C-alpha positions, 0 to 999 in steps of 0.5 A: 394515434399518429402522434403516439406513432411519431413519438415511438419512432422518435424513441427508437431512433434515440435509443439506436443513436445512444446504442451506437454512440456507446458501441463506438465508444467502447470500440474506441476504448478497447482500441486505446486499451490494446496499446496500454493494457487493462484499465478504464478510459476515464476522460477523452476530448471531443476530437477522440484523443484519449487523456487519462486511463484509470488503473487498479492493481492488486499486490503481494509482497515481502518487507524488512523494516527497522523501527527503533531497536526492532527489526521486522519481517512481514508478508504484505497485501497491497492495492493501488489505484492511479490514473495515467496520462496517455499524452506522453512527452518523448515516451514518458507517461506521468501518473498519480494515485494512492497505494495501500499496503497492509503488512502482516508481521511474522517475525521480529528481532532485536530489542523492544523500544518500550522500556525506560529501564531493563525489565529484571523479571526477564532473563533476556531483558528487553531482547525480543523472542525471535520466533516465526508467528503472528506479531501484529499488523499495520497499514501504510497509505501514501500518495504516489506521483510517478513517471512510466516509460515503456515498461519501467516506472519510478515514483515518489511516495508520501503519506501516513503509516499505522502499526500495531506490533506485539513484542514477545519475550522469553520468560522461562522453560516452565512459564509462558512467554510475556508480551506487550502491544505497541502502536506506532503512527506517523508520516512516511515518505520514500520512493519506488521503482519497478517494471509493468509488463504491458501494464498487466503484471508488475514487479517493484521495489519500495523504500519508505522511512520516517519518524513514528510516534509510539502512542501505546505500550500495553503490557499483558503482564503487571511485572512489565509495567514499572519498566515501561516508558511513561511518555510517548516518544519517537522512533526512526523507521524504514522499510524495504519491500519487494512486490508483485502485482496484477493490474486490472 
């Protein structure tokens, strides 16, 4: 009986110590984050000096892009996750992470890249029908390495991009429009800059570029098939974006 009582008291003491340690750590974490905005302390040294803070950021934005002979407008949804060093050098804080962007294409202009010869069944040839609507989607996944000082940040970006784009062509006043689906993918690189207000709200600009491979050209109407490029090819790509984010 006495042994059980001793074990019970030891257990209570251990639980109390663990609770106090957790409470002290949360208090310490909240104190640190009060200076750096929302986030999560993911590493600290034994002497209590914070090393890294994890941030997550949800983003909405708009982009204008050129892919070969096609100009694209998109509404963008994005998410980024990065860790920032709290140990600064003259007020400069380095960070590293990933940034995912999903563009929803809402308008395209210019000419299709898919044709080897001009389609004779279309009055506009390879010219795209420039109307607002759903024209495809994509995903961009670059790694980011950046520096932040006060509210301003600048970052380098490099990674992978995939785009599925639907080219739409005017046929006639009495017939439905014709279309084909393109798939592009490849390596992208670029840079970004912006401001983070107390690491809570952000506004930024992005510019990426690269040479993307056209790996699929799938026409919905058989009349387009004889004019489609048979071999895969590369098209130069660049993209300029403006984004608004919320850090959590």
